[in-house]
C-alpha positions in Angstrom: -18.2 -8.2 9.2 -14.9 -7.7 10.9 -12.8 -4.6 10.8 -10.3 -6.2 8.4 -13.1 -7.2 6.1 -14.4 -3.6 6.1 -11.0 -2.2 5.3 -10.6 -4.7 2.4 -14.1 -3.8 1.3 -13.3 0.0 1.3 -10.2 -0.7 -1.0 -12.3 -2.9 -3.2 -14.9 -0.2 -3.6 -12.2 2.2 -4.6 -10.9 -0.2 -7.2 -14.4 -0.7 -8.5 -14.5 3.0 -9.3 -16.1 4.7 -6.3 -14.3 7.8 -5.2 -12.1 7.8 -2.1 -14.7 9.3 0.2 -17.5 6.9 -1.0 -15.2 3.9 -0.5 -14.6 4.7 3.1 -18.3 5.5 3.9 -19.6 2.5 2.0 -17.5 0.2 4.1 -19.3 1.3 7.3 -22.7 2.6 6.0 -24.6 -0.5 7.1 -23.8 0.2 10.8 -25.8 3.4 10.5 -28.7 2.1 8.6 -27.7 3.6 5.3 -28.3 1.8 2.0 -25.4 1.7 -0.5 -27.3 4.3 -2.6 -27.7 6.6 0.3 -24.1 6.2 1.3 -22.9 7.0 -2.2 -25.1 10.2 -2.3 -24.0 11.6 1.0 -20.3 11.1 0.3 -20.1 11.8 -3.4 -19.0 15.4 -3.3 -15.9 14.7 -1.1 -13.9 12.6 -3.5 -10.8 14.0 -5.1 -10.0 16.2 -2.2 -13.5 17.7 -2.1 -15.0 18.0 -5.6 -11.7 17.0 -7.2 -10.2 20.4 -6.0 -7.4 18.5 -4.3 -8.0 20.1 -0.9 -8.7 17.8 2.1 -8.1 14.1 1.2 -11.4 12.5 0.3 -10.7 9.3 2.2 -10.2 11.4 5.3 -13.4 13.3 4.5 -15.2 10.0 4.4 -13.8 9.2 7.8 -14.9 12.6 9.1 -18.4 12.1 7.7 -18.6 8.8 9.6 -17.4 10.6 12.8 -20.5 12.8 12.5 -22.7 9.7 12.5 -21.0 8.7 15.8 -21.0 12.1 17.5 -22.9 15.2 16.6 -25.1 18.0 18.0 -28.8 17.4 17.3 -29.7 20.8 18.7 -28.0 24.0 17.6 -27.2 25.1 21.1 -25.6 21.8 22.1 -22.0 23.0 22.4 -20.9 19.9 24.3 -21.9 17.6 21.5 -20.3 19.9 18.9 -17.1 19.8 21.0 -17.3 16.0 21.2 -17.6 15.8 17.4 -14.8 18.3 16.8 -12.5 16.4 19.2 -13.2 13.1 17.5 -12.5 14.6 14.1 -9.3 16.2 15.3 -8.2 12.9 16.9 -8.9 11.0 13.6 -7.2 13.7 11.6 -4.2 13.6 13.8 -3.8 9.8 13.3 -4.4 10.1 9.6 -1.8 12.9 9.2 0.7 11.0 11.4 0.5 8.0 9.1 0.3 9.7 5.8 2.2 13.0 6.3 -0.7 15.2 5.3 -4.4 15.7 5.1 -4.1 17.6 1.8 -5.0 15.7 -1.3 -2.6 17.5 -3.6 0.3 17.0 -1.2 -0.5 13.3 -0.9 -0.6 13.0 -4.7 2.6 15.0 -5.1 0.9 17.6 -7.4 2.3 21.0 -8.1 0.2 24.1 -7.6 0.5 24.8 -11.3 -1.6 21.8 -12.4 -5.1 22.8 -13.4 -8.2 21.8 -11.4 -10.6 19.9 -13.6 -13.9 18.2 -12.8 -13.4 15.2 -15.1 -12.1 12.1 -13.1 -9.2 10.2 -14.6 -9.8 6.7 -16.1 -9.2 3.9 -13.6 -6.4 2.0 -15.4 -3.5 -0.1 -14.1 -1.3 3.0 -14.6 -3.7 5.1 -12.6 -3.5 2.7 -9.6 0.3 2.4 -10.0 0.9 6.2 -9.6 -1.7 7.0 -7.0 -1.5 6.5 -3.2 -5.3 6.7 -3.1 -5.9 3.0 -2.3 -3.5 3.3 0.6 -5.3 6.5 1.8 -8.7 4.7 1.7 -7.2 1.7 3.6 -5.7 4.1 6.2 -8.9 6.0 6.8 -11.0 2.8 6.9 -8.5 1.3 9.4 -8.4 4.4 11.7 -12.2 4.5 11.8 -12.4 0.8 12.4 -9.9 1.1 15.3 -12.1 3.9 16.8 -15.2 1.6 16.6 -13.3 -1.3 18.1 -12.1 0.9 21.0 -15.7 2.0 21.5 -16.9 -1.6 21.6 -19.0 -1.0 18.5 -17.2 -3.4 16.1 
């Protein structure tokens, strides 16, 4: 599957009803040996700005989860690998923020701080998609991660 196909698939997953984080992770999960079910489980809690609390954008969180599959410390004392992971996350975050203006879900959605935080997701209707930038955030995160993989010669 090409990068462009993976980006399109990420957006399609979101439009099927998967959360923003799941959509990004699902588009690349096969590269890491994860089944669709496993990918849904590991990324489920990061949608809606982490548990629908509207904190860090879920699409960006999905991208960061994938970064951990690329670079991580397998030993607690492995500071160099931790640093490599953090550097990659910071690089990806910088690109995401440069393109979107923020990493904060509530800012990206244009929400006020007075709006209550609830756990119930909104129904996915045409009106929902018309007012939400989420498909674009999913597309952006999936593209940035795909660019990283291309630059690494892995895609």
